N, C-alpha and C positions, 0 to 999 in steps of 0.2 A: 607443430603440434605432434609429429610423429618421429620417432628415432629410426635410425638405420635398421635396427631389428624390426620395428613395427613395419618398415617399408618392405621387409621381406615377407611378413604376413599379409600384406596389402598385395603383393605380387600372387600369393596363392589365392587370395580372395578374387583377385581379377581373373585369375584361371578358372575359378569356380563360377563367376558370372558368365564367362565364355561358354562353359558347359551348359549352363542354364539356356543361353541363347541358342546354342546349337541343338538342344532338345526341342525346343519350339520350332526349329526349322525342320527338323526330322518329323515331328508331329504333323506339321503342315503339309509336307510332302506324303507322309503316310496316309492322310485322309484322302488326298487327291489320287494317290495310287489305288486306294480301296475303291473309290467311287468310279475310276475309269478301269477297274478290274486288271490292274497291272500286278498280277499275283505275286510274281518273283520279286518285283521291287518292293512290294508292300511287306512281304516276309523279311527282306533286308531292313527294312524301317524298324520292325518290330525287334530284331536283333541289335541294331544300332542303339535303340533307345534302352534296351536292357543293359548293354554294356555301358552306356554313358550313365545311367543311373547308378550302377555299381561304382564307377569311377568318381562320380561327384560325391558319392557318399564318403568315399575314402578321403577326398580332398577336405570336405567339410569337417570330418573328424580331426584331420591333421591341423586344421585352422584352429578349431576349438582348443585342441590340446596345446598348441603353440601359444595362443592367447593367454591360457591360464597358468601353464606350468612356467612360462617365462615372464608372467605377469605384465603382459604387454597391454597398453591402452586400458588401464583398470577402469577409468571413468566412462569408457565407450564400449567395453566388451560385452556387457549385457545386452545392450542395443543391437550391437553386431552379431551376437549369436541369434537373436531373434530375427533378425534380417535374413541370416543365412538360412534359418528354419523355414521361413515363409517362401523364400526362393526355391528352397529344395522342394517344397510343395508343388511348384510348377513343373519341375522334372517329374515328380512322382505322378501328377495328374496327366501329364503328356504320355507316359508310359501306360498307365491304368487305362486311360480313355481309349488309346490306339489299341490296347489288347482286348478291350470290350468290342471292338469292331470285329476283331479276329474271332473271339469267343462266341459272340451272339449272331454274327453275320447278317446285320440288318438289310432288308430288301428295300433299297432306296431307288424309287421310280426315276426314269429318266428326267422327267420334268422337274425333279428336285435337285438333281446333281449340281447344277450352278448355283442353286441357292445355298447348298450346304458348303460349297466351295467358298462362296462369299461369306457365309457365317464364320467359317474357320479363319478366313484371312482377317475379319474384323476382330474376333476374339484373340487371335495371336498378335494383332497389331498392338492391342492393349499391353500384352504381356511383353512384347518386344521392347515398347516405350519405357518399361520399368528398368532395363539394364543400363542405359546411359544415365539415368537418374540416380540409380544406385552407386555407379562409378563415381559420380560428380560428389557424392556425399564425402568422399575421402580426399578430394583435391579442390573442390570449390562447392561447398555446402549451400552457398548463397544461390547457386545455379540449379538447385534440386527442384524448387518450385516452378521454375520455368520449364522443366523438362517434364514433369509429371502431369502436367495438364492434357498431354496427349493420352496419358493413360485413362483418365476419366472421360475423355471425349470419345475414345474407342470403346470403353466399357459401355457407355450409354448407347452407342450406335449398335453395339453388339445385342443388347437387350431389346432395342427396337426392332431390328431385323429378325431376331429369334421370334418374336411375337408375330411378325408378318409370316413367316415360315410356318408357324404353328397354325395360324389362321387359314392359311393355304391348304394344309393337311387336312384340317378338320371341316372346312366349309367348301372347298373347291375340288376335293378328289373323292367323289362319292364311291368310286370303284374300290377304294381300300376299305377293308375291315376295320372294325373298332379296335381290335388288338394290334393291327398293323400301324394304325395312326398312333396308338400309345407307344408303340415301339419306336416309332420315328421321332415323336416327341421327347422320349427318353434320350435319344441321342443328341438333339438339339441342346437339352440341358447338360448333357456331358460337355459339348463343346463350349457352353456358356460358362462352365466353372473355370475355365483358364482365365478369362477377363475379369471374373469375380475376384479370383486370388490375386490377380495383379493389381485390382483396386485395393485389396488388403495390403499389399506391400507399398503402394503409393501412400496409404494413410500412414503407415509406420514410418515411412522415409520422411514425410512431412513433419512428424514429431521429432524425429532424430535430426534433421536439419536445423530445426528451430533451436533445439538443445545446444547443438555445436555453436551456433551463431551467436546466441545469448551468452 
């Protein structure tokens, strides 16, 4: 299906996927460092994400330029371009959301720290499951459907647990002011956007894989 020149582009794409995966890991560590008040480590996470976002943007543009200027994979490049954009959204959200912690400095009570860590882990698990599914599209499209079920599983688990956290905030923590509760709710939604975006990528991959198999 792919020529030797296409394979070079796939190598670039694989590097881009690795960048997405790295951004998710940094975001996860960044949230933990914020919650545990590891200020220096959190600052490093912010810098790493900003640098990674810039590098990934350059790789994505190089891939798109290569696909179009060398007329590689013409029957697939539109789908590949959309896939790269959706995956790039994961990097952008990771950076944006972590920077929101830095800018808004939410006060997260000690009794919610473990809840926020778990919520982050669930949401990031959905996004992390997208990477092997996306890689399978290029070498084993029939395996895509087997891999993306984890994305949907963790996305649902994220939604369920986020509701648990929000109920706890609004119904079990009377000492918090209403504005504080709204602020905490806002950050649960920030974290949820990662898994929601992963679900969109999974939907796109499903369609792409079917088109390749057929």
